[in-house]
N, C-alpha and C positions, 0 to 999 in steps of 0.2 A: 734710507740712514738704515733700512734693517736689511740693507740687502751690502752694503760697506761692511758693516756690524757680523755678518756673515760670514764676506769673506776673510774677513780678520780674525773671526774666531775659528775658521776653516786652515788660513795658512799657521795661525798659532798650534792650532791641534797636529794640523801635516807636520812641521817644525819638532815641535814636544816627542809624534809618535816615531819620526826618523831620529833624534836624537836616545831617545829610546833605545831603541832598535840598536843603534850602534854603541852605546855602552853595553846591554848583554851581549851583541858582537863580540866585541872587543873583551869582555869576562870572559867570556867563553873562549876565546883566541888566547888568553893566557890562562884559561888554565883556574882560573880564582873560581866561575862559578860553579862546573862542576866538582872540585875537590871540595868545595864549599859544601856543596850538596853530598857528597860519600861520607865529609867528613860527620857534618850533622849523623847521618841516617849510621857509622862505624857507634857512634857515640851513643846514639839511642840505644842499640841494642848491646856495649857493651854494660849500659846500666842494669836492663833485664839478665843479662849473661851474671853479669855480680851477684845482680839481687838473690837469682836464683841458686846460684853457688850457695851463698849463704845462708839460702831458707832450705837449704837439705841438710837430714840430718847427717850426720859425719855418718852413723852405722849405716845410711844407704849410699856413701859412695864407690861401696864395691858392688851394688846391686845391678842387674842386668836381665833384660827383658827374657833372654835367649840364650844359649850357650853360640860362642859365636862373633856374641856382638858387644860395640862396649859398653863396658859400666859405665855408670852417672859419671866418674870418676875420669877416666878416657875421655869421654864427651866432652868434658869441662880443658883436659890438656890436647884433645886435639885439637879445640881451639885454639886454644896456645898454641901449641906448634905453628898451626897455618899460620899464626899472625906472624911470625918469625920467617916463617920458609917462603913463604910467596911472594913475601916484598924482598925475596934474597934473591925471587930470579928478576927481579929489577934492579939488583947491585946494591939493596941495603944490605946489607953485614950484619949476620946474627952474633948477639953477645955470646961470645965464645963456653961461658956460665950454661948452659942449654944444653950444650953436647952435639945440637944440632948443625951436618955436614949439609951446603948444598950441592945439591943432584945427588941426597944418601938418605932412602927412601928407611932402610936398615935404621940409621941415626934418629929421624923421627921417631920412628914407632919406638924406639927404647925411650924418647924421650916421653912417650906416652903410655906407658906402661907401667913408669914408675910405683913401687909403693909412697903415696904419700898420704899427708893426714890432709883432713879435711881446710886447712886453716892455708898449708902450705898450699894445696889447690889454689883455693882464691888465690894468694896469692901471686903464684905464677899466671892467672887469667889475667888479672889485673897490670904487672908486668911487661906480658905480651901486649895487650892493650897499649900503655904507654909506648915499646915500642912501633909498632902497626902505625899510631896517630903521627910518629917524631917521621915513620920513613914517607906519611903521605904527605905531610907538611913538607919534606922538599920535592916534590912533585912540579914539575917545569911545563909550559907546553910544551917543549921535545921529547919530553920523556913519558909524556900523555899520548903523543904518536908515533913515538919509537917502536919496533917491532922487537916484539921479547917470545921468546919460545919455550913454553915447561909445561910439564904433563904431555907430551908430545903434541902440544897442539901448538899455533903461530897465533899472535894477537899483539894485541898495542898495551903500553904502559895504560891507560883508560882501560883496555878490558880488562886487563889482568884487576884494576881495580874493583872494576862491575863483577867478577867473579870473587874475588874477595866479600865484596858487599851480601854475595846472592851465598856460600858458603855460610857465611856467620848468621845470616836469616835462617840456613835450613837445623844449623844444629841449637839454633834458638829454639825453631820447632820442637827438633829432638826432647829436648831437655826440660822441655813445657811437658810432652809428653812421659816423657821418664817421672818429673814430676805428680803429674797427677795420679799414673800407676802408681808411684806409694803416697798417696793424700795430703802432698803438699800441693799448697795454692798457690798459682806465684804472687809473691809482693803487690805487682802490681796489679794482680786486676781482684784483689779484696774490698 
């Protein structure tokens, strides 16, 4: 009896494992799983960057750690510009109101160097994340494997979304360092 019970249990477990594996494979093939993970990650970074931008005193938005280095406000606007620019390389149109044009780094620099108030910078950051998430939501299995050429490199749609997440984390770290250098404790670590 124990032998039959063991075989039934082993068979049921094998079927469950195969079924679960097929579901995971189907989700990955459909782009659902990886994009869900990227979206969750981007949402977490967005919350932290926006909270940090709101926590920075308005008079510190122009602070920079040295000559030729982005100011606090320029870091937040750089994140915003790339939230528009990177998806454009995968066929997602940028809002004309940004003034950013595909393959035109001068327009990106102009966007980032605008003299804006703290509230305007926060609004730009929030709007750029809304655009980024909308572009991510349009990803399909075909778009994830499609070749993409951007920044002088060849990648895929999935590779560009990975670059996007990496870029966001890089500048979150930079913004945290800038905040700490100005006596601002990141709100989530209080």
